[in-house]
C-alpha positions in Angstrom: 102.2 105.4 79.4 105.4 107.1 78.9 108.1 105.2 78.7 112.2 105.7 78.7 115.5 104.3 78.9 118.4 106.1 80.1 121.9 105.2 82.3 122.0 105.1 85.9 124.1 108.7 85.5 121.3 110.8 84.2 118.4 109.0 86.6 120.8 110.3 89.9 120.9 113.6 87.6 117.7 114.2 87.0 116.9 112.7 90.3 118.6 115.8 92.4 116.3 118.4 90.5 113.0 116.5 90.3 113.0 117.2 93.8 113.1 121.2 93.8 110.5 121.4 90.9 108.2 119.0 92.8 108.5 121.2 95.5 108.0 124.3 93.3 105.1 123.0 90.8 103.5 122.1 94.4 104.1 125.5 96.5 103.2 127.6 93.3 100.0 125.7 92.4 96.2 127.8 93.5 93.9 124.4 93.7 90.8 126.4 95.6 89.6 129.2 96.3 86.8 130.7 98.1 84.2 133.3 95.6 81.1 134.7 95.8 77.9 133.7 93.7 78.1 137.1 92.1 81.8 137.3 91.1 82.5 136.4 87.4 86.5 137.0 88.1 89.1 135.1 90.3 92.0 136.8 90.7 91.8 138.0 87.3 90.4 135.2 85.6 87.2 133.9 84.5 86.1 131.2 87.0 86.9 128.6 83.7 90.8 130.1 83.3 90.9 129.5 87.1 89.4 126.1 87.0 91.7 124.7 84.5 94.6 126.4 86.0 94.5 124.5 89.2 94.0 121.1 86.8 96.5 122.4 85.2 98.5 122.8 88.1 97.8 119.8 89.7 98.2 117.6 86.8 101.8 118.8 86.5 102.7 118.1 90.1 101.5 114.9 89.6 103.4 114.2 86.6 106.6 115.4 88.3 106.0 113.2 90.7 105.0 110.1 89.1 108.5 110.0 87.1 110.8 111.1 89.9 109.2 107.9 91.4 109.1 105.6 88.3 113.1 106.6 88.0 113.8 106.0 91.7 112.0 102.6 91.8 113.9 101.8 89.0 117.2 102.8 90.1 116.4 101.2 93.4 115.3 97.5 91.3 119.0 97.9 89.4 121.2 98.7 92.0 119.9 96.1 94.0 120.5 93.2 91.0 123.3 95.0 89.3 127.3 93.7 90.1 130.6 95.5 90.9 133.8 94.8 91.9 135.7 96.1 94.1 139.1 94.6 95.2 138.9 90.8 94.4 135.4 91.0 96.1 131.4 91.6 94.6 129.1 93.6 95.7 125.7 94.9 94.5 125.3 98.5 93.8 123.0 98.9 96.9 125.7 97.0 99.0 129.0 98.7 98.0 126.4 102.0 98.8 125.9 101.2 102.0 129.0 99.5 102.9 130.9 103.2 101.5 127.6 105.5 103.6 127.6 103.3 107.2 129.7 99.9 106.9 132.8 101.4 106.7 132.5 103.3 109.3 132.0 100.5 111.8 135.3 98.4 110.3 137.3 102.3 111.4 136.1 102.7 114.3 136.8 99.0 115.7 140.3 98.8 114.1 141.2 101.7 116.0 140.1 100.8 118.9 142.0 97.7 118.1 144.8 99.8 117.7 144.6 102.0 120.4 144.0 99.4 123.0 146.8 97.5 122.3 149.1 100.3 122.0 147.9 101.3 125.8 149.0 97.4 126.7 152.1 97.3 125.3 153.2 100.7 126.7 152.0 99.4 130.1 153.7 96.2 129.5 157.0 97.7 128.3 156.7 100.1 132.2 155.8 97.7 134.0 158.8 95.3 133.3 160.9 98.1 133.0 160.9 98.1 136.4 160.6 94.7 137.6 164.5 93.7 137.6 164.7 96.6 141.1 161.5 95.1 142.4 163.0 91.9 142.7 166.0 93.1 144.2 163.8 95.1 146.7 162.2 92.0 146.9 165.0 89.3 147.3 166.6 92.0 150.0 163.0 91.7 152.5 163.2 87.9 151.8 166.8 87.9 152.6 166.4 90.3 156.1 168.5 92.9 154.9 166.9 97.0 153.8 169.7 97.2 150.9 171.7 94.8 148.6 174.3 95.4 150.5 173.4 93.9 153.4 173.3 90.1 151.6 174.9 88.3 149.3 173.7 88.9 145.7 174.9 85.5 144.6 173.7 82.8 147.2 171.3 80.9 146.1 168.3 82.5 147.9 168.9 85.4 146.6 169.0 84.2 143.2 165.9 81.7 144.2 164.0 84.7 145.5 164.8 87.0 142.4 163.4 84.4 139.8 160.5 83.4 141.8 159.3 87.6 142.0 160.2 87.6 138.1 157.9 84.6 137.1 155.1 85.5 138.8 155.2 89.5 138.0 155.6 89.7 134.5 153.5 91.2 132.7 152.7 89.6 129.6 149.5 90.3 126.5 147.2 88.5 126.7 145.7 88.5 122.3 143.4 85.9 122.1 142.4 87.5 118.7 145.9 87.8 117.4 144.8 91.4 117.2 147.9 92.8 115.4 147.2 90.3 111.9 143.3 91.7 112.6 144.3 95.4 112.6 146.6 94.5 109.1 143.3 92.6 107.4 141.2 95.2 108.9 143.4 98.1 107.1 143.9 96.0 104.2 140.1 95.9 103.9 139.7 99.5 103.7 142.3 100.7 102.1 141.3 98.4 99.6 137.3 99.1 99.3 137.3 103.5 100.0 139.5 104.2 97.1 137.8 102.1 94.7 134.9 102.3 95.7 133.1 105.4 94.0 135.8 104.6 90.6 133.6 101.6 90.4 130.3 103.2 91.0 130.5 106.2 88.6 131.9 103.0 85.9 128.9 101.3 86.5 126.6 104.7 86.9 127.9 105.4 83.5 127.4 102.0 82.0 123.9 100.5 83.0 120.6 101.5 81.4 117.2 101.6 83.4 113.6 101.6 81.7 110.8 103.6 83.2 107.7 103.5 82.5 104.7 106.2 84.4 
């Protein structure tokens, strides 16, 4: 049995190489072949030499696979238990990696949708309310039987009351059950804290954390 200790950083670097080495060992192996009973050689080798070569090729591929699996398993176990601090929160390495690679995308999407919807609704609100005074005047004039503001007394109680009634009924307000600006700020803070720090935290952790492999 082989036992070896290495940093996670070294393990990850070797895993990148091992994939190619395993594939090359498998594809280059000549594991089985046909021959006639009266043949003494196969591909320029004696039968015994061919058998030894096939066995060696199989053993090489198997050893590389076993080493790769041992390293990968040790890294997985380490990532599940090693803690890293990002901002004021602690994560296991596997949690930090998952959040970096996938989870943050959803937070970013949520923040951006909140921003977009808030901007759209604010623009709609401002546009609507900007024209409210003119529409209220037209409403009050119509209620008093006039066709134009010149046809009515704009300082009369009836005119003012009609104006106020229309404005009160038609003023647009923002329905904001979430406190959306606060939510956007909270998401911004979380995103802007996590993303710049996660790579550095993982790099430091990988450099100092060691694993032991056995195979």
